[in-house]
C-alpha positions as CSV (number, residue, x, y, z in Angstrom):
1,M,-24.5,-1.3,-14.0
2,D,-25.8,-4.3,-12.1
3,N,-29.4,-4.3,-11.1
4,F,-29.2,-2.6,-7.8
5,D,-32.3,-1.6,-5.9
6,A,-32.6,1.5,-3.8
7,I,-31.4,-0.2,-0.6
8,D,-28.3,-1.6,-2.4
9,L,-27.5,1.9,-3.6
10,R,-28.0,3.4,-0.1
11,I,-25.7,0.7,1.3
12,I,-23.0,1.5,-1.3
13,A,-23.3,5.2,-0.8
14,T,-23.1,4.9,3.0
15,V,-20.1,2.5,3.2
16,Q,-18.1,4.5,0.7
17,N,-18.5,7.5,3.0
18,D,-17.8,5.6,6.2
19,G,-16.2,2.2,5.8
20,R,-16.0,1.7,9.5
21,I,-19.8,2.1,10.1
22,S,-21.2,-0.7,12.3
23,I,-23.7,-3.1,10.8
24,N,-26.4,-1.8,13.2
25,D,-25.8,1.9,12.2
26,L,-25.7,0.9,8.5
27,A,-29.0,-1.0,8.9
28,D,-30.6,2.0,10.5
29,K,-29.4,4.4,7.7
30,V,-30.7,2.1,4.9
31,G,-34.0,1.0,6.6
32,L,-33.2,-2.7,7.2
33,S,-32.7,-4.8,10.3
34,P,-29.1,-5.8,10.9
35,S,-29.3,-9.4,9.6
36,P,-30.6,-8.7,6.1
37,C,-28.4,-5.6,5.9
38,A,-25.3,-7.7,6.7
39,R,-26.4,-10.3,4.0
40,R,-26.8,-7.6,1.4
41,L,-23.4,-6.1,2.3
42,R,-21.7,-9.5,2.0
43,I,-23.3,-10.1,-1.4
44,L,-22.0,-6.7,-2.6
45,E,-18.6,-7.6,-1.4
46,E,-18.7,-11.1,-3.0
47,K,-19.8,-9.6,-6.3
48,G,-16.8,-7.2,-6.2
49,V,-18.9,-4.1,-6.1
50,I,-17.3,-3.3,-2.8
51,K,-13.6,-4.1,-3.4
52,G,-12.4,-3.4,0.1
53,Y,-12.0,-0.9,2.9
54,T,-9.2,1.6,3.3
55,A,-8.2,4.7,5.3
56,M,-7.6,7.9,3.4
57,I,-4.1,9.1,4.3
58,D,-2.8,12.7,3.9
59,Q,0.2,12.0,1.7
60,T,2.0,15.2,2.9
61,K,1.7,14.2,6.5
62,V,3.4,10.9,5.8
63,G,6.3,12.5,4.0
64,L,5.2,12.1,0.4
65,P,4.2,15.6,-0.7
66,V,5.1,15.3,-4.4
67,S,2.5,14.2,-6.9
68,A,3.9,13.8,-10.4
69,F,1.6,13.1,-13.4
70,A,3.4,11.2,-16.1
71,S,2.1,10.7,-19.6
72,I,3.6,7.7,-21.3
73,K,3.7,6.9,-25.0
74,L,4.7,3.4,-26.0
75,E,6.6,2.6,-29.1
76,R,3.9,0.1,-30.1
77,Q,0.4,-0.5,-28.7
78,R,0.3,-4.3,-29.2
79,E,-1.4,-6.3,-26.6
80,E,1.8,-7.8,-25.3
81,D,3.4,-4.3,-24.9
82,L,0.3,-3.1,-23.0
83,D,0.3,-6.2,-20.8
84,R,4.1,-5.9,-20.1
85,F,3.6,-2.2,-19.1
86,A,0.6,-2.9,-16.9
87,K,2.4,-5.8,-15.1
88,A,5.5,-3.6,-14.4
89,V,3.4,-0.7,-13.1
90,A,1.4,-3.0,-10.8
91,G,4.6,-3.7,-8.9
92,W,5.7,-0.1,-8.4
93,P,4.3,1.3,-5.1
94,E,5.1,4.9,-6.1
95,V,2.5,4.6,-8.9
96,V,-0.8,5.2,-7.1
97,D,-3.0,5.6,-10.2
98,C,-2.5,4.5,-13.7
99,Y,-4.9,4.7,-16.7
100,L,-4.8,3.4,-20.2
101,M,-5.8,6.4,-22.2
102,T,-7.2,7.5,-25.6
103,G,-5.5,10.3,-27.5
104,Q,-1.8,11.2,-28.0
105,R,-0.5,9.3,-24.9
106,D,-1.0,5.7,-24.0
107,Y,-1.0,5.9,-20.2
108,L,-1.4,8.6,-17.5
109,M,-0.1,7.8,-14.1
110,R,0.1,9.6,-10.8
111,I,3.4,9.0,-8.9
112,V,3.8,9.9,-5.3
113,V,7.2,10.5,-3.9
114,R,9.0,12.5,-1.1
115,D,10.9,14.9,-3.4
116,L,12.2,15.6,-6.9
117,H,15.3,13.4,-6.2
118,A,13.0,10.5,-5.4
119,Y,11.1,11.1,-8.6
120,E,14.3,11.2,-10.6
121,A,15.4,7.9,-9.0
122,F,12.0,6.4,-9.9
123,I,12.3,7.5,-13.5
124,K,15.9,6.2,-13.8
125,S,15.6,3.0,-12.0
126,K,12.2,1.8,-13.1
127,L,10.3,3.7,-15.8
128,T,13.1,4.3,-18.3
129,R,14.4,0.7,-17.9
130,L,11.1,-0.7,-19.1
131,E,11.3,-1.8,-22.7
132,G,9.0,-0.2,-25.3
133,I,8.6,3.3,-23.9
134,A,8.9,6.0,-26.6
135,S,8.4,9.1,-24.4
136,I,7.6,10.4,-20.9
137,E,6.1,13.8,-20.2
138,T,5.8,14.8,-16.6
139,S,3.8,17.6,-14.9
140,F,4.0,18.3,-11.1
141,A,0.9,19.1,-9.0
142,L,1.3,22.4,-7.2
143,D,-1.7,21.9,-5.0
144,Q,-4.5,19.3,-4.5
145,V,-7.8,21.1,-5.1
146,K,-10.0,18.0,-4.7
147,R,-9.4,14.3,-4.2
148,A,-12.3,11.9,-3.5
149,E,-12.8,8.2,-3.5
150,V,-16.5,8.7,-3.1
151,L,-18.5,8.0,-6.3
152,P,-21.6,10.0,-7.0
153,I,-24.1,7.2,-6.2
154,I,-27.7,8.3,-6.2
155,G,-30.0,6.0,-4.3
């Protein structure tokens, strides 16, 4: 972890809970005046600590109620195979999370779609057409118990 002081950590913790907070309110919460607070925030953004600001959307309310978790095993784990897979996945909007894993499987991804037919179409038109995949195992989420983008920052 970078060398963050207590104020940096309070800024990070505050903006991850409320990305729309005004600089004046942020400054009040972290104990700075607005100008130095804005400067610190800009530095955290420039360093890539704060990657951007988004809204959390309820996937069910926008017609995407199905979350499928697919475990992928590649035929080989050479660097070029891993890179090809990562490049393909980066262009698939249905894949909202993808991790290179240790253990029996190479990748774990969360795919969000409107229904089982859409998942089948994704598998047939994209995933199985990608060279080098040895196997795909899918589990479907029945309910979302917790989802958070907020990291446990302690300031």
